[in-house]
C-alpha positions in Angstrom: 0.0 -0.1 0.0 1.3 3.4 -1.0 0.3 6.7 0.6 -0.4 9.6 -1.8 0.4 13.2 -0.8 -2.4 15.7 -0.7 -3.1 17.3 -4.1 -5.3 20.3 -3.2 -4.8 22.7 -0.5 -5.1 26.5 0.4 -2.2 28.8 -0.4 -1.3 32.3 0.5 -0.2 34.8 -2.0 2.3 36.7 0.3 2.6 39.6 -2.4 -0.9 40.3 -1.9 -1.4 39.3 1.9 -1.4 42.3 4.5 -3.1 41.5 7.9 -2.8 45.1 8.7 -5.5 45.8 6.0 -7.7 43.1 7.3 -7.6 44.5 11.0 -5.8 47.8 11.2 -5.9 47.8 15.0 -4.8 44.2 15.9 -3.3 42.8 12.6 -5.3 39.6 12.7 -5.5 37.9 9.4 -9.2 37.5 8.4 -8.5 34.2 6.5 -6.7 32.8 9.4 -9.4 33.6 11.8 -11.9 32.0 9.6 -10.2 28.6 9.4 -12.3 26.2 11.4 -9.5 23.7 11.4 -6.8 26.0 12.5 -4.4 25.0 9.9 -3.8 28.6 8.7 -2.0 30.5 11.7 0.0 33.7 12.0 2.9 31.9 13.5 5.2 35.1 13.5 2.5 37.2 15.3 0.1 39.9 14.4 0.5 42.0 11.3 2.4 39.0 9.8 1.1 36.9 7.0 -0.2 33.6 7.9 1.3 30.2 7.3 -0.8 27.2 5.9 -0.2 23.7 7.1 -0.8 22.1 3.7 -0.8 18.6 4.8 -3.7 19.3 7.2 -5.7 21.5 5.1 -9.3 20.0 4.7 -10.4 21.9 1.5 -13.3 23.9 3.1 -12.2 27.1 1.6 -13.5 29.2 4.3 -10.2 31.1 4.3 -10.6 31.9 0.6 -14.0 33.3 1.2 -12.9 35.3 4.3 -9.8 37.0 2.7 -10.7 40.6 1.6 -7.4 41.0 -0.4 -7.9 37.8 -2.5 -4.5 36.7 -1.1 -5.6 33.0 -0.4 -6.2 30.7 -3.4 -6.6 27.0 -4.1 -3.3 25.2 -5.1 -3.5 22.0 -7.0 -0.5 19.8 -7.4 -0.6 17.2 -10.2 
């Protein structure tokens, strides 16, 4: 039996991401806040872009809908 790697997950476009625009007072990323599985986190603190734990992404896409900057998108690996 062989294990296959996950082929679809959320990805952050860091050139577009700016948590300070999502929440000017506290710098909380709207996409990370919306992730029900907590696999998108601001590891480096407020006002920093979030990281996605790709292998744990469930593909609910709540993060994509929540991002006001369109900085989160679906990444498919073939």
